[in-house]
MARFITI-279849 format. One record per residue (C-alpha): residue in three letters; x, y, z. Coordinates in nm, 4 decimals, padded with zeros to 6 digits. Last residue first. Layout:
MARFITI-279849
site aa ALA; x X; y Y; z Z
...
***
This chain:
MARFITI-279849
site aa LEU; x 04.5253; y 06.5057; z -00.3588
site aa ASN; x 04.4753; y 06.7945; z -00.6068
site aa THR; x 04.8288; y 06.7440; z -00.7383
site aa ASN; x 04.7258; y 06.4514; z -00.9566
site aa GLU; x 05.0613; y 06.3401; z -01.0944
site aa PRO; x 05.0981; y 06.0815; z -00.8173
site aa SER; x 04.7885; y 05.9032; z -00.9567
site aa PHE; x 04.4749; y 05.8936; z -00.7428
site aa VAL; x 04.2246; y 06.0147; z -01.0028
site aa ARG; x 04.3784; y 05.8250; z -01.2940
site aa ARG; x 04.4182; y 05.5107; z -01.0842
site aa TRP; x 04.0523; y 05.5162; z -00.9769
site aa GLY; x 03.9027; y 05.4777; z -01.3231
site aa PRO; x 03.8239; y 05.1045; z -01.2932
site aa HIS; x 03.6191; y 05.1454; z -00.9742
site aa ILE; x 03.4788; y 04.7983; z -00.8872
site aa ILE; x 03.7181; y 04.5831; z -01.0910
site aa ASP; x 04.0381; y 04.7868; z -01.0617
site aa ALA; x 03.9611; y 04.8687; z -00.6977
site aa ASP; x 03.9178; y 04.4995; z -00.6156
site aa SER; x 04.2615; y 04.4236; z -00.7644
site aa GLU; x 04.4098; y 04.7254; z -00.5863
site aa PHE; x 04.3053; y 04.6316; z -00.2355
site aa SER; x 04.5470; y 04.8381; z -00.0235
site aa HIS; x 04.5903; y 05.1169; z -00.2787
site aa PHE; x 04.2146; y 05.1678; z -00.3057
site aa ALA; x 04.1921; y 05.1319; z 00.0734
site aa ARG; x 04.4207; y 05.4350; z 00.0936
site aa ARG; x 04.1329; y 05.6500; z -00.0256
site aa PHE; x 03.9097; y 05.5187; z 00.2516
site aa GLU; x 04.1767; y 05.6049; z 00.5076
site aa PRO; x 04.2252; y 05.9484; z 00.3474
site aa HIS; x 03.8643; y 06.0659; z 00.3381
site aa GLU; x 03.8269; y 06.3841; z 00.1305
site aa VAL; x 03.9364; y 06.2429; z -00.2067
site aa ALA; x 03.7832; y 05.9058; z -00.1157
site aa TRP; x 03.4335; y 06.0512; z -00.1317
site aa GLU; x 03.4873; y 06.1566; z -00.4948
site aa ILE; x 03.5991; y 05.8035; z -00.5764
site aa PRO; x 03.3102; y 05.6514; z -00.3822
site aa ASP; x 03.0402; y 05.8722; z -00.5433
site aa ALA; x 02.8206; y 05.9702; z -00.2523
site aa ARG; x 02.4920; y 05.8112; z -00.1497
site aa GLU; x 02.5422; y 05.9884; z 00.1854
site aa LEU; x 02.4646; y 05.6636; z 00.3693
site aa TRP; x 02.6886; y 05.4778; z 00.1250
site aa CYS; x 02.9856; y 05.7052; z 00.1852
site aa ALA; x 02.9251; y 05.6998; z 00.5612
site aa GLU; x 02.9462; y 05.3199; z 00.5577
site aa ALA; x 03.2685; y 05.3361; z 00.3541
site aa GLN; x 03.4079; y 05.5846; z 00.6065
site aa ARG; x 03.3520; y 05.3314; z 00.8851
site aa LEU; x 03.5323; y 05.0687; z 00.6814
site aa SER; x 03.8220; y 05.3052; z 00.6124
site aa LEU; x 03.8403; y 05.3835; z 00.9842
site aa ALA; x 03.8794; y 05.0144; z 01.0665
site aa GLY; x 04.1561; y 04.9787; z 00.8088
site aa ALA; x 04.3278; y 05.2873; z 00.9472
site aa ALA; x 04.3315; y 05.1225; z 01.2901
site aa PRO; x 04.4341; y 04.7920; z 01.1299
site aa GLY; x 04.7458; y 04.9156; z 00.9497
site aa ASP; x 04.8369; y 05.1774; z 00.6902
site aa ILE; x 04.8244; y 04.9487; z 00.3848
site aa HIS; x 04.4967; y 04.7973; z 00.4963
site aa GLY; x 04.5197; y 04.4192; z 00.5082
site aa PHE; x 04.4427; y 04.4121; z 00.8803
site aa ALA; x 04.1036; y 04.5724; z 00.8259
site aa GLY; x 03.9603; y 04.4071; z 00.5141
site aa GLY; x 04.1967; y 04.1169; z 00.5785
site aa GLY; x 03.9838; y 04.0181; z 00.8735
site aa ALA; x 03.6540; y 04.1975; z 00.8921
site aa ALA; x 03.3655; y 04.1101; z 01.1204
site aa LEU; x 03.1023; y 04.3643; z 01.0183
site aa ILE; x 02.8099; y 04.3778; z 01.2554
site aa PHE; x 02.4766; y 04.4854; z 01.1129
site aa ASN; x 02.2440; y 04.7838; z 01.1093
site aa THR; x 02.3791; y 04.9329; z 00.7859
site aa HIS; x 02.0642; y 04.9327; z 00.5695
site aa GLY; x 01.9319; y 04.8228; z 00.2291
site aa LEU; x 02.0960; y 04.4809; z 00.2131
site aa ASN; x 02.1789; y 04.5091; z -00.1577
site aa GLU; x 02.2977; y 04.8692; z -00.1268
site aa MET; x 02.4925; y 04.7776; z 00.1843
site aa PHE; x 02.6843; y 04.5077; z -00.0026
site aa SER; x 02.7526; y 04.7492; z -00.2868
site aa PRO; x 02.8880; y 05.0086; z -00.0417
site aa LEU; x 03.0999; y 04.7492; z 00.1458
site aa ARG; x 03.3098; y 04.6126; z -00.1382
site aa LEU; x 03.5582; y 04.8993; z -00.1456
site aa ALA; x 03.5931; y 04.9154; z 00.2334
site aa ASN; x 03.6761; y 04.5448; z 00.2591
site aa ILE; x 03.4670; y 04.2277; z 00.2801
site aa GLY; x 03.6409; y 03.8923; z 00.2314
site aa GLY; x 03.4402; y 03.6676; z 00.4590
site aa SER; x 03.2411; y 03.8269; z 00.7377
site aa VAL; x 02.8997; y 03.9765; z 00.8028
site aa ILE; x 02.7290; y 03.9348; z 01.1369
site aa ALA; x 02.3540; y 03.9852; z 01.0906
site aa ALA; x 02.1763; y 04.1018; z 01.4030
site aa SER; x 01.9141; y 03.9088; z 01.5958
site aa ARG; x 01.5736; y 04.0433; z 01.6942
site aa ALA; x 01.3897; y 03.9905; z 02.0189
site aa MET; x 01.0734; y 03.7812; z 01.9890
site aa GLY; x 00.7752; y 04.0141; z 01.9568
site aa HIS; x 00.5425; y 03.7825; z 01.7692
site aa TRP; x 00.8063; y 03.6547; z 01.5246
site aa GLU; x 00.5651; y 03.6371; z 01.2296
site aa GLN; x 00.7154; y 03.4267; z 00.9536
site aa VAL; x 00.6087; y 03.4524; z 00.5903
site aa PHE; x 00.6674; y 03.1192; z 00.4187
site aa TYR; x 00.8266; y 02.9779; z 00.1014
site aa PRO; x 01.1537; y 03.1619; z 00.0280
site aa GLY; x 01.1322; y 03.3570; z 00.3506
site aa ALA; x 00.9211; y 03.6638; z 00.4097
site aa ALA; x 00.9701; y 03.8660; z 00.7245
site aa ARG; x 00.7772; y 03.9886; z 01.0270
site aa ASP; x 00.9430; y 04.1113; z 01.3438
site aa GLN; x 01.2629; y 04.1905; z 01.1555
site aa ALA; x 01.6343; y 04.1243; z 01.2083
site aa ILE; x 01.6536; y 03.7444; z 01.1788
site aa MET; x 01.4442; y 03.7108; z 00.8629
site aa CYS; x 01.5946; y 04.0171; z 00.6942
site aa ALA; x 01.9521; y 03.8854; z 00.7125
site aa ILE; x 01.8506; y 03.5526; z 00.5593
site aa PRO; x 01.6179; y 03.7260; z 00.3119
site aa ARG; x 01.9278; y 03.8900; z 00.1520
site aa ASP; x 02.0659; y 03.5546; z 00.0356
site aa SER; x 01.9296; y 03.6298; z -00.3136
site aa GLU; x 02.2219; y 03.8674; z -00.3635
site aa ASP; x 02.4622; y 03.5748; z -00.3909
site aa GLY; x 02.6399; y 03.3127; z -00.1842
site aa GLU; x 02.9650; y 03.1187; z -00.1530
site aa MET; x 03.2422; y 03.2987; z 00.0344
site aa ARG; x 03.4928; y 03.5539; z -00.0980
site aa GLY; x 03.2940; y 03.8690; z -00.0334
site aa PHE; x 03.0112; y 04.0462; z -00.2167
site aa GLY; x 02.8295; y 03.7192; z -00.2912
site aa MET; x 02.5637; y 03.7645; z -00.0240
site aa THR; x 02.8369; y 03.8309; z 00.2383
site aa GLY; x 02.7794; y 03.5536; z 00.4865
site aa THR; x 02.5150; y 03.5304; z 00.7586
site aa HIS; x 02.7092; y 03.5001; z 01.0822
site aa ILE; x 02.4439; y 03.5343; z 01.3505
site aa GLY; x 02.4113; y 03.7957; z 01.6221
site aa SER; x 02.2183; y 03.7910; z 01.9477
site aa ALA; x 02.1744; y 03.4132; z 01.9182
site aa GLY; x 01.8859; y 03.2921; z 02.1324
site aa LEU; x 01.7906; y 02.9433; z 02.0171
site aa LEU; x 01.5069; y 03.0749; z 01.7995
site aa ARG; x 01.7444; y 03.3176; z 01.6313
site aa ALA; x 01.9863; y 03.0327; z 01.5548
site aa ILE; x 01.7056; y 02.8256; z 01.4024
site aa LYS; x 01.6335; y 03.1006; z 01.1495
site aa THR; x 01.9995; y 03.1011; z 01.0511
site aa LEU; x 02.0108; y 02.7252; z 00.9944
site aa VAL; x 01.6912; y 02.7351; z 00.7874
site aa PHE; x 01.8243; y 03.0150; z 00.5655
site aa ALA; x 02.1553; y 02.8327; z 00.5266
site aa SER; x 01.9526; y 02.5506; z 00.3728
site aa TYR; x 01.8797; y 02.2035; z 00.5007
site aa GLY; x 02.0234; y 01.8585; z 00.4399
site aa ARG; x 02.0449; y 01.7217; z 00.0883
site aa GLU; x 02.0676; y 01.8652; z -00.2624
site aa SER; x 02.4027; y 02.0345; z -00.2012
site aa ARG; x 02.5273; y 02.2936; z -00.4490
site aa VAL; x 02.3491; y 02.5739; z -00.2629
site aa SER; x 02.5589; y 02.4692; z 00.0351
site aa THR; x 02.3595; y 02.3997; z 00.3524
site aa VAL; x 02.4793; y 02.0497; z 00.4450
site aa ALA; x 02.8606; y 02.0603; z 00.4454
site aa ALA; x 02.8196; y 02.4363; z 00.4011
site aa HIS; x 02.7553; y 02.4618; z 00.7746
site aa GLY; x 03.1158; y 02.3956; z 00.8733
site aa ALA; x 03.1586; y 02.7259; z 01.0551
site aa ARG; x 02.8185; y 02.8822; z 01.1330
site aa HIS; x 02.9185; y 03.1303; z 01.4020
site aa ALA; x 02.6610; y 03.2351; z 01.6607
site aa SER; x 02.7481; y 03.5505; z 01.8556
site aa LEU; x 02.5966; y 03.6044; z 02.1997
site aa PHE; x 02.5854; y 03.9593; z 02.3397
site aa HIS; x 02.6009; y 03.9191; z 02.7154
site aa GLY; x 02.3048; y 03.9094; z 02.9512
site aa GLY; x 02.2141; y 03.5685; z 02.8161
site aa TYR; x 02.5201; y 03.4094; z 02.9749
site aa ARG; x 02.3904; y 03.0871; z 03.1315
site aa ARG; x 02.0723; y 03.0235; z 02.9328
site aa ARG; x 02.1973; y 03.1638; z 02.6038
site aa ALA; x 02.5277; y 02.9759; z 02.6381
site aa HIS; x 02.3410; y 02.6523; z 02.7056
site aa ALA; x 02.1089; y 02.7032; z 02.4075
site aa LEU; x 02.4061; y 02.7693; z 02.1798
site aa ALA; x 02.5940; y 02.4607; z 02.2975
site aa MET; x 02.2819; y 02.2421; z 02.2878
site aa PRO; x 02.1980; y 02.3457; z 01.9311
site aa GLY; x 02.5209; y 02.2047; z 01.7887
site aa ALA; x 02.8918; y 02.2385; z 01.8550
site aa LEU; x 02.9724; y 02.2434; z 01.4825
site aa TYR; x 02.6677; y 02.4473; z 01.3790
site aa ALA; x 02.6626; y 02.6975; z 01.6654
site aa ASP; x 03.0324; y 02.7758; z 01.6840
site aa VAL; x 02.9727; y 02.9884; z 01.9924
site aa HIS; x 03.0972; y 03.3428; z 02.0621
site aa PHE; x 03.0599; y 03.5389; z 02.3833
site aa ALA; x 03.0566; y 03.9145; z 02.4446
site aa LEU; x 03.2561; y 04.1202; z 02.6933
site aa SER; x 03.2615; y 04.5019; z 02.7049
site aa GLU; x 02.9605; y 04.4991; z 02.9386
site aa THR; x 03.1880; y 04.2932; z 03.1646
site aa MET; x 03.3939; y 04.5996; z 03.2505
site aa GLY; x 03.4435; y 04.5692; z 03.6263
site aa ALA; x 03.5837; y 04.2198; z 03.6030
site aa PHE; x 03.7079; y 04.1546; z 03.2493
site aa ALA; x 03.9647; y 03.8906; z 03.3512
site aa GLN; x 03.7159; y 03.7292; z 03.5904
site aa LEU; x 03.4379; y 03.7238; z 03.3326
site aa ALA; x 03.6795; y 03.5749; z 03.0797
site aa MET; x 03.7860; y 03.2945; z 03.3127
site aa GLU; x 03.4190; y 03.2339; z 03.3946
site aa ALA; x 03.3396; y 03.1947; z 03.0248
site aa ARG; x 03.6192; y 02.9422; z 02.9825
site aa ALA; x 03.5067; y 02.7346; z 03.2793
site aa ASP; x 03.1444; y 02.7527; z 03.1667
site aa MET; x 03.2293; y 02.6204; z 02.8216
site aa GLU; x 03.4298; y 02.3436; z 02.9893
site aa ALA; x 03.1241; y 02.2455; z 03.1947
site aa PRO; x 02.9123; y 02.2554; z 02.8781
site aa ASP; x 03.1460; y 01.9943; z 02.7243
site aa ASP; x 03.2589; y 01.9718; z 02.3626
site aa CYS; x 03.4036; y 02.3196; z 02.3163
site aa THR; x 03.2992; y 02.6657; z 02.2014
site aa ILE; x 03.3741; y 02.9560; z 02.4389
site aa ASN; x 03.4931; y 03.1958; z 02.1675
site aa MET; x 03.5400; y 03.5432; z 02.3112
site aa SER; x 03.3789; y 03.8572; z 02.1697
site aa PHE; x 03.5713; y 04.1643; z 02.2891
site aa VAL; x 03.3833; y 04.4949; z 02.2760
site aa LYS; x 03.4889; y 04.8609; z 02.2864
site aa GLY; x 03.3280; y 05.1685; z 02.4417
site aa THR; x 03.4316; y 05.5189; z 02.3424
site aa GLY; x 03.6735; y 05.7767; z 02.4851
site aa THR; x 03.9340; y 05.6869; z 02.2240
site aa GLU; x 04.2395; y 05.6534; z 02.4487
site aa ASP; x 04.0597; y 05.5274; z 02.7588
site aa GLU; x 03.8585; y 05.2746; z 02.5591
site aa ALA; x 04.1725; y 05.1558; z 02.3781
site aa ARG; x 04.3612; y 05.1198; z 02.7072
site aa LYS; x 04.0727; y 04.9220; z 02.8580
site aa LEU; x 04.0563; y 04.6928; z 02.5548
site aa ALA; x 04.4305; y 04.6254; z 02.5667
site aa ASP; x 04.4151; y 04.5474; z 02.9403
site aa ALA; x 04.1235; y 04.3064; z 02.8913
site aa MET; x 04.3064; y 04.1404; z 02.6031
site aa LEU; x 04.6215; y 04.0998; z 02.8145
site aa PRO; x 04.4235; y 03.9487; z 03.1030
site aa LEU; x 04.2537; y 03.7085; z 02.8579
site aa VAL; x 04.5578; y 03.5844; z 02.6653
site aa GLU; x 04.7672; y 03.4391; z 02.9480
site aa ALA; x 04.5062; y 03.2152; z 03.1116
site aa LEU; x 04.3557; y 03.1611; z 02.7687
site aa PRO; x 04.6637; y 02.9802; z 02.6446
site aa ALA; x 04.8113; y 03.1192; z 02.3191
site aa PHE; x 05.0915; y 02.8903; z 02.1961
site aa GLY; x 04.9225; y 02.5834; z 02.3448
site aa GLN; x 04.5898; y 02.6716; z 02.1860
site aa ASN; x 04.3040; y 02.7468; z 02.4245
site aa GLY; x 04.0397; y 02.8610; z 02.1825
site aa GLN; x 04.0359; y 03.0271; z 01.8424
site aa PRO; x 03.9003; y 02.7912; z 01.5753
site aa GLN; x 03.5922; y 03.0139; z 01.5085
site aa ASP; x 03.7888; y 03.3392; z 01.4910
site aa ASN; x 03.7827; y 03.5371; z 01.8120
site aa GLU; x 03.5960; y 03.8646; z 01.7737
site aa VAL; x 03.7235; y 04.2201; z 01.8126
site aa LEU; x 03.4642; y 04.4964; z 01.8273
site aa ASP; x 03.4491; y 04.8716; z 01.7798
site aa GLY; x 03.7086; y 05.0020; z 01.5354
site aa GLY; x 03.9727; y 05.2740; z 01.4984
site aa ARG; x 04.1929; y 05.2381; z 01.8083
site aa TRP; x 04.0232; y 04.9015; z 01.8614
site aa PHE; x 04.2221; y 04.7642; z 01.5658
site aa GLU; x 04.5578; y 04.8521; z 01.7173
site aa TYR; x 04.4500; y 04.7158; z 02.0559
site aa ALA; x 04.3377; y 04.3858; z 01.9060
site aa ALA; x 04.6684; y 04.3395; z 01.7239
site aa ALA; x 04.8623; y 04.4139; z 02.0439
site aa ALA; x 04.6475; y 04.1724; z 02.2451
site aa LEU; x 04.6952; y 03.8929; z 01.9931
site aa GLY; x 05.0695; y 03.9591; z 01.9680
site aa GLY; x 05.1172; y 03.9520; z 02.3429
site aa PRO; x 04.9297; y 03.6246; z 02.3755
site aa ARG; x 05.0868; y 03.4499; z 02.0733
site aa LEU; x 04.9707; y 03.5118; z 01.7171
site aa GLY; x 05.0355; y 03.2111; z 01.4928
site aa LEU; x 04.8286; y 03.3400; z 01.2016
site aa LYS; x 04.6095; y 03.0313; z 01.2261
site aa PRO; x 04.4980; y 03.1600; z 01.5665
site aa LYS; x 04.2814; y 03.4141; z 01.3791
site aa LEU; x 04.1670; y 03.7522; z 01.5026
site aa ILE; x 03.8386; y 03.8703; z 01.3538
site aa ALA; x 03.7528; y 04.2385; z 01.3177
site aa GLY; x 03.4531; y 04.4530; z 01.3970
site aa VAL; x 03.2969; y 04.7790; z 01.2862
site aa VAL; x 02.9434; y 04.7879; z 01.4261
site aa MET; x 02.7326; y 04.9319; z 01.1447
site aa SER; x 02.4777; y 05.1853; z 01.2594
site aa GLY; x 02.1510; y 05.2350; z 01.4429
site aa ALA; x 01.9418; y 05.5519; z 01.4194
site aa SER; x 01.7056; y 05.4882; z 01.7105
site aa GLU; x 01.9839; y 05.3409; z 01.9206
site aa ASP; x 02.2000; y 05.6519; z 01.8826
site aa ARG; x 02.5521; y 05.5278; z 01.9411
site aa GLY; x 02.7715; y 05.5496; z 02.2512
site aa LEU; x 02.9482; y 05.2177; z 02.1923
site aa HIS; x 02.7821; y 05.0641; z 02.4975
site aa ARG; x 02.4411; y 05.1826; z 02.3832
site aa TRP; x 02.5013; y 05.0553; z 02.0299
site aa LEU; x 02.6104; y 04.7178; z 02.1693
site aa GLY; x 02.2902; y 04.6933; z 02.3717
site aa ALA; x 02.0883; y 04.7737; z 02.0590
site aa ILE; x 02.2690; y 04.4846; z 01.8878
site aa THR; x 02.0711; y 04.2504; z 02.1087
site aa ALA; x 02.0985; y 04.0694; z 02.4422
site aa ALA; x 01.8323; y 03.8156; z 02.5397
site aa PRO; x 01.7873; y 03.6472; z 02.2027
site aa GLY; x 01.5129; y 03.3895; z 02.1454
site aa ALA; x 01.3982; y 03.1653; z 02.4292
site aa PHE; x 01.1923; y 02.9170; z 02.2303
site aa GLY; x 00.8508; y 02.7973; z 02.3491
site aa GLN; x 00.6966; y 03.1155; z 02.2121
site aa LEU; x 00.7486; y 02.9800; z 01.8615
site aa TYR; x 00.5181; y 02.6869; z 01.9386
site aa SER; x 00.2145; y 02.8940; z 02.0365
site aa GLU; x 00.2857; y 03.1536; z 01.7684
site aa PRO; x 00.2816; y 02.9095; z 01.4774
site aa LEU; x 00.6174; y 02.8159; z 01.3258
site aa HIS; x 00.6825; y 02.8208; z 00.9503
site aa PHE; x 00.9640; y 02.6344; z 00.7769
site aa ASP; x 01.2024; y 02.6911; z 00.4889
site aa HIS; x 01.4431; y 02.5169; z 00.2517
site aa LEU; x 01.4590; y 02.1561; z 00.3788
site aa LYS; x 01.6523; y 01.9493; z 00.1241
site aa LEU; x 01.5853; y 01.6050; z -00.0180
site aa ALA; x 01.7784; y 01.4230; z -00.2912
site aa ALA; x 01.7651; y 01.0746; z -00.4406
site aa VAL; x 01.4865; y 00.9639; z -00.2097
site aa GLY; x 01.3452; y 00.6245; z -00.3063
site aa GLU; x 01.4705; y 00.4538; z 00.0084
site aa MET; x 01.4945; y 00.7057; z 00.2880
site aa GLY; x 01.8273; y 00.8453; z 00.4046
site aa GLN; x 01.7355; y 01.2108; z 00.4545
site aa THR; x 01.3952; y 01.1070; z 00.5906
site aa ASN; x 01.5598; y 00.9774; z 00.9065
site aa GLY; x 01.5818; y 01.3258; z 01.0576
site aa ALA; x 01.5319; y 01.6614; z 00.8922
site aa LEU; x 01.1875; y 01.7876; z 00.9979
site aa LEU; x 01.1156; y 01.5503; z 01.2871
site aa ASN; x 01.4605; y 01.5134; z 01.4358
site aa LEU; x 01.5257; y 01.8789; z 01.3608
site aa PHE; x 01.2345; y 01.9952; z 01.5787
site aa SER; x 01.3155; y 01.7543; z 01.8600
site aa SER; x 01.6737; y 01.8819; z 01.8718
site aa ILE; x 01.5403; y 02.2366; z 01.8418
site aa SER; x 01.3524; y 02.1868; z 02.1673
site aa ALA; x 01.0624; y 02.3915; z 02.3041
site aa GLY; x 01.0492; y 02.5219; z 02.6590
site aa GLY; x 00.8349; y 02.3672; z 02.9317
site aa ASP; x 01.0772; y 02.4799; z 03.2036
site aa THR; x 01.2471; y 02.1729; z 03.3422
site aa VAL; x 01.0587; y 01.8904; z 03.1638
site aa ASN; x 01.1500; y 02.0461; z 02.8287
site aa PHE; x 00.9084; y 02.0117; z 02.5363
site aa ASP; x 00.9033; y 01.7653; z 02.2436
site aa PHE; x 00.7100; y 01.8068; z 01.9216
site aa LEU; x 00.4545; y 01.5616; z 01.7858
site aa ALA; x 00.1572; y 01.7428; z 01.9408
site aa LEU; x 00.2262; y 02.0397; z 01.7125
site aa PRO; x 00.0948; y 01.8473; z 01.4104
site aa PHE; x 00.3493; y 01.8565; z 01.1253
site aa ALA; x 00.2250; y 01.9897; z 00.7874
site aa LEU; x 00.4425; y 01.9058; z 00.4865
site aa ARG; x 00.5175; y 02.1033; z 00.1724
site aa VAL; x 00.6849; y 01.9377; z -00.1257
site aa LEU; x 00.8475; y 02.1235; z -00.4139
site aa GLY; x 01.0112; y 01.8883; z -00.6657
site aa SER; x 00.9666; y 02.1439; z -00.9423
site aa GLU; x 00.7953; y 01.9087; z -01.1898
site aa ALA; x 00.6584; y 01.6597; z -00.9363
site aa ASP; x 00.4758; y 01.9286; z -00.7398
site aa ALA; x 00.3498; y 01.8059; z -00.4037
site aa GLU; x 00.1546; y 02.0360; z -00.1739
site aa TYR; x -00.0479; y 01.9447; z 00.1364
site aa ALA; x 00.1755; y 01.6589; z 00.2492
site aa VAL; x 00.0455; y 01.5283; z 00.5803
site aa VAL; x 00.2214; y 01.4384; z 00.9046
site aa ASP; x -00.0090; y 01.2049; z 01.0966
site aa LEU; x -00.0664; y 01.2842; z 01.4639
site aa SER; x -00.4467; y 01.2638; z 01.4343
site aa ARG; x -00.3992; y 00.9008; z 01.3257
site aa SER; x -00.2575; y 00.8216; z 01.6676
site aa PHE; x -00.5656; y 00.9663; z 01.8328
site aa GLY; x -00.8109; y 00.7641; z 01.6262
site aa ASP; x -00.6355; y 00.4374; z 01.7003
site aa GLU; x -00.3270; y 00.2589; z 01.5809
site aa THR; x -00.1336; y 00.0109; z 01.7959
site aa SER; x -00.1724; y -00.2790; z 01.5494
site aa LEU; x 00.0255; y -00.0869; z 01.2896
site aa PRO; x -00.0350; y -00.0279; z 00.9171
site aa LEU; x 00.2963; y 00.0301; z 00.7371
site aa ALA; x 00.3947; y 00.3812; z 00.6283
site aa THR; x 00.6592; y 00.4088; z 00.8987
site aa GLY; x 00.8150; y 00.6577; z 01.1379
site aa ARG; x 00.4899; y 00.8073; z 01.2720
site aa GLY; x 00.5770; y 01.1608; z 01.1718
site aa SER; x 00.8479; y 01.2245; z 00.9132
site aa GLU; x 00.8379; y 00.8608; z 00.7960
site aa ALA; x 00.4705; y 00.8931; z 00.6982
site aa ALA; x 00.5241; y 01.2235; z 00.5189
site aa LEU; x 00.8223; y 01.0884; z 00.3263
site aa ARG; x 00.6347; y 00.7670; z 00.2445
site aa ALA; x 00.3522; y 00.9718; z 00.0961
site aa VAL; x 00.5997; y 01.1869; z -00.0977
site aa VAL; x 00.7725; y 00.8731; z -00.2297
site aa THR; x 00.4419; y 00.7410; z -00.3617
site aa LEU; x 00.3624; y 01.0816; z -00.5056
site aa PHE; x 00.6874; y 01.0896; z -00.7062
site aa ASP; x 00.6724; y 00.7346; z -00.8435
site aa CYS; x 01.0150; y 00.5710; z -00.8389
site aa GLY; x 01.2026; y 00.4492; z -01.1470
site aa GLU; x 01.5037; y 00.6696; z -01.0911
site aa ALA; x 01.5274; y 00.7938; z -00.7349
site aa VAL; x 01.3083; y 01.0833; z -00.6313
site aa ARG; x 01.4135; y 01.4473; z -00.6199
site aa LEU; x 01.2604; y 01.6477; z -00.3372
site aa VAL; x 01.2742; y 02.0193; z -00.2618
site aa TYR; x 01.1357; y 02.0800; z 00.0824
site aa ALA; x 00.8980; y 02.3241; z 00.2514
site aa ALA; x 00.7911; y 02.2834; z 00.6150
site aa LEU; x 00.4837; y 02.3817; z 00.8120
site aa VAL; x 00.4596; y 02.3447; z 01.1889
site aa HIS; x 00.0973; y 02.2755; z 01.2686
site aa GLY; x -00.1963; y 02.3826; z 01.4849
site aa GLY; x -00.1811; y 02.7563; z 01.4190
site aa ALA; x -00.5174; y 02.7854; z 01.2428
site aa GLU; x -00.3826; y 03.0769; z 01.0373
site aa ALA; x -00.0861; y 02.8740; z 00.9128
site aa LEU; x -00.3091; y 02.5814; z 00.8158
site aa ALA; x -00.5489; y 02.8152; z 00.6366
site aa ALA; x -00.2661; y 02.9783; z 00.4424
site aa GLY; x -00.1225; y 02.6390; z 00.3510
site aa SER; x -00.4597; y 02.5273; z 00.2187
site aa LEU; x -00.5502; y 02.1601; z 00.2309
site aa SER; x -00.7034; y 02.0076; z -00.0822
site aa LEU; x -00.3720; y 01.8457; z -00.1699
site aa ASP; x -00.4145; y 01.5874; z 00.1036
site aa ILE; x -00.1289; y 01.3381; z 00.1016
site aa PHE; x -00.0551; y 01.1058; z 00.3944
site aa ARG; x -00.3734; y 00.9012; z 00.4141
site aa ASP; x -00.4946; y 00.8840; z 00.0531
site aa LYS; x -00.1401; y 00.8328; z -00.0720
site aa HIS; x -00.1111; y 00.5301; z 00.1570
site aa ASP; x 00.1301; y 00.3485; z -00.0830
site aa MET; x 00.0000; y 00.0000; z 00.0000
***
């Protein structure tokens, strides 16, 4: 039996299901194995997603049938399949009644990935009703708290100019602190790179006091707040706590300058949820290192980067690494814009569903991966605002005049876009931005091909 009549009901309306609020809705793209009937596989997919089998069972009764996952859209040509999951299937904590992403992913992206007859299956979007969404904590600290600490106008917002320090560069404790200090002289936030931890050449016991001292000196020198985002990712929540407590001790008296960073994909939902529960008063950055193993646009299995990012907001990430939408060196394109919109708005459209967040605190996009001052204006034009965190690496430390000038060039690039000024004309009056043309000449040649004539040594106007 293929049970199409039980697990497929194309008369159901997605809009009506969403309005009723009794189901989690999910959108997939399915490709069936050669020789398989599309609707037969869809029925098995729905059955496996809920009850775990399409076979008739002796334990069935009216209640158990009410828990069936049902496909309410199935398009063989496009492969689009939409499933409705009854809320009663989902797990809730015994401690506080909160919802569980582990349960959520088990149902929406569990055994179905390896089903017979499935050649490819990818989850691209989901919709949560208000009653289920409110079971998730969401962010506690937000970018607004960073703006306050940095002395910014919360109503206006702005780009937080950040930089990433990488252990792969071989920086030892003194070198890390010195690099951070130089950047903080022009920028706002220094974040550990995702592999940064307790390396033998840079033990946390030595690094943290030096970083706290460097941050304090930079704050005193510039008269503005600064932020250090420390990576506390590891395998054991007890070890996460030990690292966080070391940082809190080192930054005693200035803990509002301390944020925490979790590799949310590699360490998993539990690591992010634990950090949110224990250190929710601090800005919590969720990195997505490794995510492309399942989310890449070239992958036909797993779930999309959009899904991963939406999950991070539910778990309580204050900021989420979202990529550069094709304006940096990482995979992506302009169509990734909904990722940043979904986490930063109270109501936003995804690729298949409109999600109402019902007052859940907003997350901020953290942008990293090959962005420099010359690439920023186009990125901002695509995004439509500057209320994000830039985590530059080479874009700051690759500046010909050093990281402080690199940070200033990034800030000047934001101002250029806000003024809708011509970048070359803007560069004439803004020296750090102008020097970015010399720092990133290959990008300058592509983005502003006439720059060399304007900035040539023969031009005595500069």
